[in-house]
BALO-188598 format. One record per residue: x, y, z of N, C-alpha, C in turn. Coordinates in steps of 0.02 Angstrom, whole numbers, padded with zeros to 5 digits, always signed. Atoms other than C-alpha are relative to their C-alpha. Last residue first. Example, Ala and Ser with C-alpha at 12.3 -4.5 7.8 and 13.67 -1.06 7.14 Angstrom:
<sefis>
-00042-00059-00003+00684-00053+00357-00039+00055+00037 +00045-00059+00000+00615-00225+00390+00045+00060+00000 
</sefis>
This chain:
<sefis>
-00060-00041+00000-00769+01409-01173-00020+00074+00000 -00009-00032-00065-00928+01319-01122+00060+00046+00002 +00059-00041-00016-00980+01280-01300+00010+00038+00065 -00002-00060+00044-00804+01223-01344-00059+00045+00015 -00051-00045-00026-00802+01106-01193+00006+00063-00042 +00024-00031-00062-00969+01032-01245+00052+00048+00029 +00052-00048+00018-00908+01001-01424-00025+00037+00063 -00034-00059+00026-00749+00921-01359-00050+00053-00019 -00027-00036-00058-00854+00804-01253+00037+00062-00022 +00051-00047-00023-00946+00761-01414+00021+00037+00063 -00009-00065+00033-00784+00688-01481-00052+00050+00022 -00063-00028-00025-00792+00547-01352+00013+00069-00031 +00010-00027-00067-00976+00519-01391+00064+00031+00028 +00017+00051-00048-00946+00502-01578-00006+00032+00070 +00025+00059+00036-00931+00608-01736-00017-00058+00046 +00063+00021-00031-00917+00776-01647-00030-00061-00032 +00026+00058+00036-00786+00841-01770-00068-00022+00029 -00010+00064-00035-00743+01017-01715-00034-00056-00038 +00014+00051+00050-00720+01189-01795+00018-00067+00030 -00026+00066-00018-00728+01335-01673-00024-00050-00052 -00042-00006-00059-00750+01523-01700+00031-00067+00022 +00019+00046-00052-00814+01508-01878+00048+00007+00058 +00047-00036-00043-00805+01653-02002-00025-00043+00058 -00030-00061-00027-00650+01593-02095-00044+00038+00049 -00050+00010-00052-00726+01417-02106+00032+00065+00025 +00025-00015-00068-00884+01464-02200+00054+00000+00052 +00026-00068-00004-00814+01481-02378-00021+00018+00071 -00055-00047+00008-00703+01326-02365-00024+00072+00007 -00041+00001-00060-00846+01224-02295+00056+00050-00004 +00036-00029-00056-00966+01277-02433+00042+00003+00063 +00012-00071+00010-00844+01246-02575-00033+00033+00059 +00066-00010+00029-00782+01078-02509-00015+00075-00002 -00006-00022+00069-00594+01082-02477-00067+00011-00033 +00061-00038+00016-00598+01075-02287+00003+00030-00070 -00018-00070+00009-00461+00940-02277-00063+00037-00020 +00052-00049+00018-00483+00763-02213+00029+00070-00006 -00014-00038+00060-00331+00649-02223-00052+00051-00019 -00072-00012+00015-00397+00525-02097+00008+00037-00066 -00027+00049+00047-00583+00549-02060+00073+00016-00016 -00039+00051-00034-00623+00648-01903+00031-00050-00047 -00066-00027-00017-00677+00803-02000+00045-00052+00032 -00049+00027+00048-00820+00702-02075+00071+00028+00013 -00021+00068-00019-00926+00734-01920+00053-00028-00046 -00003+00038+00062-00926+00923-01954+00024-00070+00016 -00013+00070-00015-00981+01028-01805-00004-00039-00066 +00018+00043+00056-00967+01216-01836+00022-00071+00017 -00034+00064-00002-00971+01329-01683-00024-00043-00057 +00025+00045+00052-01017+01513-01697+00043-00063+00000 -00047+00052+00020-00994+01621-01540-00034-00045-00052 -00058-00003-00046-01074+01780-01472+00053-00049-00023 -00006+00050-00053-01189+01789-01622+00061+00013+00043 +00058+00003-00044-01235+01942-01726+00012-00044+00062 +00008-00065-00033-01070+01987-01808-00057+00000+00050 -00053-00010-00049-01032+01804-01842-00004+00066+00036 +00019+00036-00061-01202+01783-01925+00053+00009+00054 +00055-00037-00031-01159+01920-02051-00021-00034+00066 -00029-00061-00028-00993+01838-02089-00052+00042+00036 -00037+00020-00060-01083+01673-02109+00035+00059+00032 +00049+00011-00055-01208+01756-02226+00034-00023+00064 +00028-00064-00022-01071+01828-02337-00047-00009+00059 -00052-00039-00033-00974+01663-02345-00027+00066+00026 -00011+00027-00067-01132+01564-02381+00053+00040+00038 +00058-00018-00040-01175+01679-02526+00008-00026+00071 -00009-00069-00021-00997+01662-02594-00059+00024+00043 -00040-00005-00062-01016+01472-02591+00009+00072+00023 -00056-00044+00011-01162+01482-02717+00042+00006+00064 +00012-00070+00017-01278+01335-02697+00065+00038-00012 +00015-00004+00071-01253+01148-02703-00011+00072-00024 +00049-00052+00018-01167+01148-02534-00008+00001-00075 +00016+00007+00072-01071+01009-02446-00057+00047-00018 -00026-00053+00041-01008+01077-02279-00013-00007-00075 -00063+00022+00030-01027+00917-02177+00028+00051-00050 +00003+00012+00071-01158+00999-02067+00068-00023-00025 -00021+00070+00009-01202+01033-01886-00008-00018-00073 +00021+00026+00066-01210+01221-01857+00030-00069-00008 -00034+00062+00018-01203+01277-01674-00029-00024-00066 +00032+00032+00057-01248+01458-01633+00043-00060-00020 -00048+00048+00025-01203+01525-01460-00036-00041-00054 +00013+00071-00009-01311+01678-01430+00060-00041-00024 -00031+00023-00062-01268+01862-01403-00008-00074+00013 -00039-00052-00033-01391+01914-01538+00026-00024+00067 -00072+00013+00004-01443+01757-01632+00042+00051+00037 -00016+00068-00021-01626+01754-01581+00075-00013+00000 -00019+00008-00070-01646+01944-01583+00021-00070+00020 +00056-00019-00043-01738+01993-01741+00015-00015+00074 -00002-00072-00011-01574+01990-01838-00058+00026+00042 -00063-00025-00029-01559+01803-01815-00001+00074+00015 -00008+00013-00072-01738+01746-01839+00060+00035+00030 +00063+00013-00035-01813+01784-02011+00007-00006+00076 +00054-00047+00017-01669+01867-02104-00061-00008+00046 -00018-00069-00016-01522+01780-02020-00058+00048-00011 -00004-00006-00073-01605+01608-02022+00017+00072+00020 +00068+00001-00027-01657+01627-02204+00000+00007+00076 +00031-00064+00016-01480+01678-02251-00071+00004+00027 -00027-00049-00048-01409+01528-02159-00029+00069-00013 +00025+00017-00066-01525+01413-02257+00025+00050+00052 +00069-00022-00005-01491+01501-02424-00029-00015+00069 +00003-00073+00001-01304+01483-02402-00070+00026+00008 -00025-00028-00062-01315+01301-02349-00006+00076+00002 -00005-00072+00017-01426+01243-02490+00022+00036+00063 -00025-00045-00053-01404+01054-02478+00006+00070-00027 -00063-00035+00014-01503+00927-02578+00018+00047+00057 -00003-00031+00066-01637+00812-02509+00069+00030-00013 -00045+00039+00044-01630+00689-02365+00001+00028-00071 -00045+00045-00035-01780+00776-02280+00039-00042-00051 -00061+00009+00040-01854+00910-02392+00052-00043+00034 +00013+00033+00064-02032+00898-02325+00063-00014-00041 -00056-00018+00044-01986+00933-02143-00008-00036-00067 -00006-00073+00007-02147+00935-02041+00053+00020-00051 +00054-00026+00042-02190+00752-02068+00007+00074-00013 -00006+00029+00067-02021+00690-02006-00054+00024-00047 -00054-00034+00035-02028+00812-01861+00009-00027-00070 +00026-00064+00023-02198+00744-01810+00054+00039-00039 +00047+00014+00055-02126+00568-01803-00029+00065-00028 -00039+00016+00059-01979+00629-01700-00044-00015-00060 -00032-00062+00023-02097+00714-01577+00042-00013-00063 +00049-00040+00037-02207+00559-01564+00031+00064-00027 +00018+00036+00061-02058+00451-01519-00050+00040-00041 -00052+00004+00050-01985+00578-01397-00021-00034-00065 -00029+00067-00003-02146+00622-01304+00051-00009-00056 +00046+00055-00013-02176+00809-01304+00038-00066+00005 +00023+00003-00069-02081+00951-01384-00050-00057+00008 -00037+00049-00038-01989+00918-01548-00019-00003+00074 +00015+00067+00024-02119+01006-01655+00034-00053+00043 +00065+00023-00027-02111+01165-01552-00015-00071-00020 -00001-00005-00073-01925+01189-01584-00065-00026+00031 +00032+00059-00029-01932+01122-01763+00000+00003+00077 -00006-00003-00073-01893+01279-01865-00040-00057+00031 +00062+00015-00036-01872+01234-02048+00013+00003+00075 -00005+00001-00073-01739+01304-02166-00068-00011+00031 +00028-00059-00032-01738+01260-02351+00003-00010+00076 +00007-00051+00052-01650+01141-02471-00032+00064+00027 -00026+00038+00057-01586+01039-02324+00000+00048-00060 +00000-00028+00067-01615+01124-02158+00028-00051-00049 -00029+00048+00047-01657+01085-01978-00004+00031-00070 +00017-00007+00070-01685+01211-01839+00032-00057-00039 -00022+00050+00048-01686+01197-01650-00026+00015-00070 +00043-00008+00058-01691+01330-01514+00027-00045-00055 -00025-00009+00068-01608+01271-01355-00057+00014-00048 -00063-00036+00001-01619+01266-01165+00023+00017-00071 +00012-00071+00005-01799+01215-01133+00062+00042-00004 -00024-00033-00061-01750+01042-01072-00009+00075-00001 +00040+00023-00057-01861+00962-01204+00022+00032+00065 +00064-00035+00002-01780+01071-01338-00043-00021+00060 -00010-00070-00014-01606+01012-01291-00064+00040+00001 -00013-00010-00071-01661+00831-01278+00011+00073+00018 +00060+00018-00037-01740+00831-01451+00010+00012+00075 +00048-00055+00009-01595+00923-01529-00062-00012+00041 -00026-00055-00040-01478+00793-01454-00044+00062-00006 +00011+00017-00070-01584+00650-01521+00025+00057+00045 +00070-00015-00015-01588+00738-01690-00017-00018+00072 +00003-00069-00027-01398+00733-01684-00073+00022+00010 -00028-00005-00067-01399+00544-01699-00009+00070+00028 +00041+00040-00046-01520+00532-01845+00026+00006+00071 +00058-00040-00020-01431+00677-01932-00044-00039+00049 -00016-00037-00061-01268+00578-01931-00060+00041+00025 -00021+00045-00054-01326+00445-02055+00014+00036+00066 +00054+00040-00029-01428+00575-02155+00025-00048+00054 -00004-00002-00073-01286+00700-02180-00050-00046+00034 -00068+00016-00021-01252+00669-02365+00008-00002+00075 -00017+00069+00013-01439+00660-02404+00069-00019+00024 -00003+00017+00071-01481+00824-02320+00022-00072-00009 +00033+00065+00009-01530+00838-02137-00003-00019-00074 +00006+00018+00070-01410+00978-02087-00030-00069-00006 -00022+00067+00019-01439+01031-01907-00015-00012-00074 +00020+00007+00070-01448+01211-01844+00030-00065-00027 -00026+00058+00036-01442+01224-01654-00029-00003-00069 +00037+00011+00063-01465+01389-01562+00035-00056-00038 -00032+00051+00042-01411+01408-01380-00045-00014-00059 +00045+00040+00040-01457+01567-01284+00040-00048-00044 +00015-00024+00068-01330+01625-01159-00047-00047-00036 -00028+00040+00055-01340+01577-00976-00020+00030-00068 +00052+00041+00033-01375+01717-00852+00032-00039-00056 -00018+00034+00063-01259+01802-00728-00057-00043-00026 +00009+00072-00006-01341+01920-00600+00019-00034-00066 +00047+00027+00048-01269+02094-00609-00002-00076+00005 -00031+00016+00064-01183+02147-00450-00054-00028-00047 +00038+00042+00046-01240+02229-00288+00041-00011-00064 -00011-00009+00071-01151+02302-00138-00042-00048-00041 +00026+00055+00039-01188+02328+00046+00006+00016-00074 +00026-00022+00065-01079+02445+00148-00021-00061-00041 -00013+00047+00054-01060+02396+00331-00032+00026-00064 -00059+00039-00017-01043+02517+00476+00020-00046-00058 -00006+00056+00048-01164+02640+00398+00065-00039+00011 -00067+00003+00028-01193+02742+00558+00006-00060-00048 -00007-00043+00059-01377+02781+00587+00069+00001-00030 +00007-00070-00017-01380+02713+00764+00010+00047-00058 -00061-00024-00033-01310+02542+00720-00003+00075+00013 -00016+00045-00055-01470+02449+00677+00060+00025+00040 +00047-00014-00055-01533+02596+00573+00015-00044+00060 -00030-00049-00046-01376+02578+00468-00046+00017+00057 -00041+00035-00049-01448+02417+00393+00031+00049+00051 +00044+00040-00043-01586+02517+00310+00040-00036+00054 +00032-00045-00048-01459+02644+00248-00048-00038+00046 -00050-00023-00047-01351+02507+00167-00030+00046+00054 -00013+00054-00047-01503+02424+00088+00052+00021+00052 +00059+00012-00042-01557+02589+00010+00013-00053+00052 +00008-00054-00048-01383+02633-00051-00059-00012+00046 +00072+00001-00010-01342+02468-00134-00016+00050+00056 +00023-00002-00069-01165+02514-00185-00076+00000+00002 +00040-00057-00020-01113+02461-00359-00022-00006+00072 -00029-00061+00027-00975+02349-00427-00039+00063+00017 +00037-00034+00052-01017+02200-00319+00032+00065-00021 -00049-00032+00043-00886+02106-00220-00034+00037-00058 -00048-00034-00043-00998+02059-00072+00055+00034-00041 -00064+00035+00008-01142+02020-00190+00053+00040+00038 -00048-00017-00052-01327+02060-00173+00064-00040-00009 +00010+00036-00062-01420+02040-00338+00056+00019+00049 -00055-00002-00047-01443+02139-00497-00017-00038+00063 +00020+00000-00071-01554+02113-00646+00061-00005+00045 +00019-00068-00021-01486+02163-00816-00020+00003+00073 +00069-00020+00011-01393+02001-00850-00013+00071+00023 +00026-00042-00053-01206+01975-00867-00071+00021-00016 -00006-00071+00017-01168+01829-00982-00029+00040+00059 +00041-00049-00035-01138+01645-00948+00013+00071-00027 -00037-00053-00037-01073+01509-01062-00048+00050+00030 +00011-00067+00027-01186+01360-01105+00040+00052+00040 -00051-00019+00049-01109+01192-01064-00009+00071-00026 -00063-00017-00034-01206+01167-00903+00053+00024-00048 +00007-00062-00040-01371+01179-00997+00064+00020+00034 -00001-00062+00038-01310+01055-01131-00009+00063+00043 -00062-00037-00013-01265+00915-01010+00002+00065-00039 +00003-00027-00068-01444+00847-01001+00063+00039+00017 +00032-00066+00003-01436+00831-01191-00006+00031+00069 -00051-00052+00010-01311+00691-01169-00031+00069+00001 -00026-00020-00066-01448+00581-01093+00054+00053-00008 +00040-00054-00028-01534+00582-01262+00025+00023+00068 -00032-00066+00009-01391+00484-01339-00040+00056+00033 -00045-00015-00057-01456+00322-01264+00033+00067-00006 +00040-00023-00056-01602+00325-01388+00043+00016+00061 +00021-00069+00014-01478+00316-01531-00041+00028+00058 -00056-00045-00015-01398+00163-01452-00017+00072-00014 -00009-00001-00073-01565+00072-01449+00056+00047+00020 +00053-00039-00031-01602+00121-01629+00008+00005+00075 +00066+00028+00010-01434+00063-01698-00052+00041+00040 +00038+00016-00060-01279+00170-01711-00067-00031-00018 +00010+00072-00004-01167+00161-01866-00039-00021+00062 +00033+00025+00060-01170+00344-01922-00016-00074+00004 +00071-00012-00002-01134+00406-01745-00037-00030-00060 +00020-00055+00042-00962+00325-01749-00076+00006+00000 +00034+00023+00061-00926+00211-01603-00026+00060-00039 -00044-00011+00058-00797+00274-01478-00031-00025-00065 -00032-00065-00005-00913+00298-01329+00042+00016-00061 +00047-00052+00019-01023+00153-01383+00032+00069+00002 +00010+00004+00073-00875+00034-01379-00048+00055-00023 -00061-00024+00032-00827+00092-01204-00007-00001-00076 -00002-00072-00007-01006+00074-01142+00061+00029-00035 +00051-00028+00042-01015-00102-01213+00000+00076+00004 -00023+00003+00069-00847-00150-01138-00051+00031-00047 -00054-00048+00009-00902-00089-00967+00024+00001-00072 +00028-00067+00001-01068-00180-00981+00054+00053-00010 +00036-00009+00062-00981-00341-01033-00030+00070-00004 -00048-00009+00054-00854-00327-00893-00036+00012-00066 -00033-00065-00009-00991-00299-00765+00049+00014-00056 +00047-00053+00018-01097-00442-00834+00032+00068+00006 +00008-00001+00072-00949-00561-00832-00047+00055-00023 -00061-00028+00029-00907-00514-00654-00005+00004-00076 -00001-00072-00012-01088-00542-00602+00062+00032-00032 +00051-00032+00041-01097-00714-00684+00002+00076+00007 -00014+00006+00072-00930-00775-00616-00051+00036-00043 +00005+00067+00026-00960-00706-00442+00012-00003-00074 +00056+00016+00043-00901-00535-00393+00003-00072-00023 -00019-00004+00070-00779-00529-00248-00059-00019-00043 +00020-00063+00030-00853-00489-00077+00019+00007-00073 -00052-00050-00007-00755-00625+00010-00018+00066-00029 -00004-00020-00070-00912-00730+00036+00054+00052+00011 -00016+00055-00044-00946-00733-00151+00009+00026+00072 -00071+00002-00020-01037-00599-00245+00011-00060+00043 -00043+00010+00058-01200-00594-00348+00073-00001+00016 +00025+00048+00049-01303-00518-00209+00048-00004-00059 +00044-00029+00050-01193-00427-00082-00025-00052-00048 -00016+00028+00065-01123-00519+00068-00050+00026-00050 +00047+00045+00031-01142-00409+00221+00026-00024-00068 +00058-00032+00032-00994-00332+00310-00044-00052-00033 +00027-00057-00038-00823-00404+00347-00058+00031-00038 -00006-00065+00032-00792-00575+00270-00032+00053+00044 +00065-00028+00018-00769-00725+00381+00010+00069-00029 +00011-00069-00022-00607-00821+00388-00068+00024-00025 +00017-00005-00070-00597-01011+00384-00013+00069+00025 +00042+00054-00028-00509-01017+00218-00010+00009+00075 -00037+00060-00018-00441-00846+00168-00045-00053+00029 -00006+00007-00073-00568-00725+00090+00039-00063+00016 +00034+00058-00028-00540-00690-00096+00014-00002+00075 -00025+00013-00067-00499-00523-00171-00040-00056+00030 +00051+00034-00040-00521-00509-00358+00032-00017+00067 -00024+00042-00055-00422-00381-00457-00057-00029+00039 +00006-00034-00065-00502-00319-00620+00022-00046+00056 +00063+00015-00035-00434-00413-00771-00003+00038+00066 +00054-00044+00023-00303-00328-00877-00066-00014+00035 +00059+00039+00013-00160-00406-00776-00058+00046-00019 +00042+00012-00059-00013-00293-00793-00062-00039-00020 +00054-00048-00008+00095-00317-00946-00040-00015+00063 +00064+00032-00015+00258-00412-00932-00054+00051+00014 -00004+00043-00058+00395-00312-01014-00067-00033+00012 +00061+00037-00013+00424-00226-01178+00009-00048+00058 -00003+00066+00033+00570-00109-01159-00063-00038+00016 +00049+00045-00030+00526+00069-01112+00001-00066-00037 -00027+00032-00061+00685+00159-01158-00046-00052+00028 -00055+00044+00018+00632+00192-01338+00028-00036+00061 +00025+00054+00041+00458+00257-01293+00056-00047-00020 +00027+00052-00042+00535+00358-01152-00023-00059-00041 -00040+00060+00005+00649+00458-01264-00030-00058+00038 +00041+00052+00032+00539+00609-01305+00038-00065-00008 -00040+00034+00051+00622+00726-01178-00041-00058-00030 +00036+00006+00062+00489+00830-01093+00039-00036-00054 +00047+00056-00001+00551+00805-00916-00034-00011-00066 +00057-00020+00040+00707+00913-00942-00049-00058-00003 -00014-00007+00071+00822+00867-00799-00063+00020-00037 -00037-00061+00013+00802+00903-00613+00018+00008-00073 +00024-00054-00044+00750+00724-00573+00045+00061-00010 +00007-00062+00039+00798+00620-00724-00028+00057+00042 -00049-00005+00054+00869+00464-00644-00004+00065-00037 -00058-00038-00022+00773+00491-00482+00052+00008-00055 +00016-00071-00002+00607+00441-00564+00062+00041+00018 +00002-00025-00069+00682+00272-00606-00013+00075-00002 -00015-00072-00002+00641+00194-00773-00008+00024+00071 -00040-00013+00060+00647+00005-00797+00019+00074-00005 -00069-00016-00014+00594-00022-00617+00043+00013-00060 -00038+00063-00006+00431-00114-00644+00074+00012+00006 +00018+00037-00060+00323+00038-00602+00029-00071+00001 -00006-00037-00063+00397+00166-00722-00007-00046+00060 -00066-00029-00007+00433+00063-00879+00010+00032+00068 -00048+00054-00013+00279-00046-00859+00070+00028+00011 +00014+00026-00067+00169+00108-00842+00049-00055+00018 -00024-00048-00050+00251+00192-00992-00011-00028+00070 -00072-00002+00004+00230+00039-01104+00028+00047+00054 -00027+00060-00032+00052+00013-01042+00076-00002-00003 +00009-00004-00072+00005+00193-01082+00032-00060+00035 -00050-00048-00025+00080+00183-01257-00005+00006+00076 -00067+00030+00006-00019+00025-01292+00053+00046+00027 -00012+00050-00052-00181+00097-01220+00071-00029-00005 -00058-00019-00041-00177+00258-01323+00018-00052+00052 -00060-00002+00042-00290+00195-01463+00063+00018+00038 -00028+00067+00005-00423+00146-01336+00065+00000-00041 +00013+00032+00064-00456+00328-01295+00036-00067-00002 +00067-00015+00024-00471+00431-01135-00018-00033-00065 +00007+00020+00070-00323+00366-01035-00073+00013-00021 -00046-00035+00045-00273+00457-00875-00011-00015-00073 -00002-00073-00011-00412+00419-00750+00043+00036-00051 +00067-00030+00007-00468+00244-00801+00002+00076+00009 +00029+00009+00068-00290+00186-00836-00066+00036-00007 -00032-00045+00048-00208+00259-00681-00032-00005-00069 +00014-00069-00019-00333+00178-00563+00031+00049-00050 +00069-00016+00019-00323+00015-00661-00020+00071+00020 +00006-00003+00073-00134+00008-00653-00070+00020-00021 -00026-00065+00021-00134+00052-00467-00005+00008-00076 +00049-00050-00019-00248-00097-00436+00023+00070-00020 +00057+00006+00046-00132-00209-00536-00054+00051+00016 -00017-00037+00061+00020-00144-00441-00058-00004-00050 -00042+00037+00047-00061-00202-00280+00015+00044-00060 -00039+00049-00037-00136-00123-00124+00048-00038-00044 -00003+00067+00029-00200+00033-00209+00046-00045+00040 -00069+00019+00014-00239+00182-00096+00004-00071-00027 -00004+00073-00004-00425+00222-00114+00071-00021-00017 +00063+00027-00027-00466+00405-00080+00003-00076+00009 +00007-00021-00070-00286+00466-00099-00064-00027+00031 -00048+00037-00041-00259+00362-00256-00006+00020+00073 +00021+00070-00004-00420+00427-00335+00047-00040+00044 +00058+00006-00045-00379+00609-00292-00022-00072+00008 -00022-00012-00069-00205+00595-00367-00057-00006+00049 -00037+00058-00023-00276+00514-00524+00023+00009+00072 +00049+00053-00013-00406+00652-00543+00034-00064+00024 +00029-00012-00066-00269+00782-00523-00053-00052+00018 -00051+00014-00050-00177+00703-00669-00026+00012+00071 -00004+00072-00008-00337+00698-00773+00053-00019+00052 +00060+00022-00035-00365+00884-00743+00001-00075+00012 -00008-00009-00073-00185+00922-00789-00060-00022+00040 +00010-00069-00022-00220+00845-00961+00013+00007+00075 +00021-00003-00070-00148+00682-01028-00004+00074+00020 +00019-00069-00018-00139+00671-01219-00030+00004+00070 +00066+00005-00031-00043+00505-01234-00021+00070+00023 +00054-00011+00047+00100+00523-01360-00070-00006+00028 +00011+00060+00039+00247+00448-01265-00059+00007-00048 -00059+00010+00042+00305+00618-01205-00007-00061-00044 +00004-00048+00055+00127+00650-01144+00060-00007-00047 +00052+00023+00047+00135+00489-01044-00006+00048-00059 -00026+00057+00038+00300+00539-00965-00050-00026-00051 -00050-00026+00047+00230+00709-00917+00029-00056-00042 +00035-00031+00056+00075+00627-00843+00048+00028-00052 +00026+00054+00042+00184+00512-00737-00037+00029-00060 -00057+00027+00037+00277+00667-00676-00021-00059-00044 -00019-00047+00053+00113+00753-00630+00058-00027-00042 +00051-00001+00053+00046+00602-00537+00019+00046-00057 -00003+00064+00037+00209+00578-00442-00051-00001-00056 -00060-00001+00042+00216+00764-00397+00005-00065-00040 +00012-00043+00057+00035+00765-00336+00060+00001-00047 +00048+00032+00044+00069+00615-00225-00014+00041-00062 +00064-00035-00003+00227+00687-00148-00048-00028-00053 +00005-00064+00034+00363+00558-00148-00069+00030+00008 -00041-00006+00060+00369+00421-00018-00009+00069-00030 -00048-00054-00006+00242+00364+00111+00041+00002-00064 +00010-00037-00063+00087+00256+00129+00048+00058+00006 -00039-00061+00005+00063+00175-00041-00014+00043+00061 +00043-00060+00000+00000+00000+00000+00044+00062+00000 
</sefis>
């Protein structure tokens, strides 16, 4: 058990540096998460430490091999922390020094009770007397974990109906992702920018008319409006099914205005309210140009003319979900995107095809819109959707 030795935060940060040198994108937040996990539940074995580090530091299956090389190099004695203490920690030589060694056991550790000993606490259903999961329970846990991991990195275009329905829970994270702005209403705040004269004088009556304490007010922060524009043309149909679930959840939570477009723009905010199945069926009947051609410039122009300049886009975060294919005039899209950028607080373009190897924004519509976009992200699976949420909250 880890009871003494180097500082826990320092060990976590140095391990993160080594992982980044090997190509694993470890953020300071993940390093602090590892330190908190080890302090809450100190690992008794190297296998337990391996799993704590893996679930907190690794966010993608493609980085597992590099993580295991670094972990084996550090915690089997192939690389000593004291060898490079005080040197440049960013040297990219760890991958060469980390010789292949015995990998940690990938199975979760099982603790068995010694013969004749009684386990502490009640025996949970589906576990043995030592508290370890039984064969059926352990298999179910591993299967559920593997299924969740596959769904997290599975492309939205290949999801089945059950997996599409699971996407609705992501919409619950949209309210927290919206950035804040200063509202007009004011509230009491100890670091406010204005003195609340009336409240200060009322309180002075308790101290004989002497204003011993000055009360201040500040503007109450309010979340910005979120506007979602989803492309439902033929080229976006596989991804449109998934993002409709997000539009549905955002509208149901009352945090977003929703539009879909193909050859023309259609507002579906009211249509998507109500029961999910009935709402999606109504949306299919409301949008006559579903899976049609793409008129990006005309759709953005219609939004600016009918909704944006009337107040919906002013100070809002506008998210456009499209692959950038446009049958119209790219110059029209460029002008309207520039116009939208002046109205909105932030314009985010989500292009699922951006994640494909060798992708370049060469399509006429995408090339014309990109100079007027504040953030350009992929959002092709659940893992990439986290990047979308972080961009919205930026």
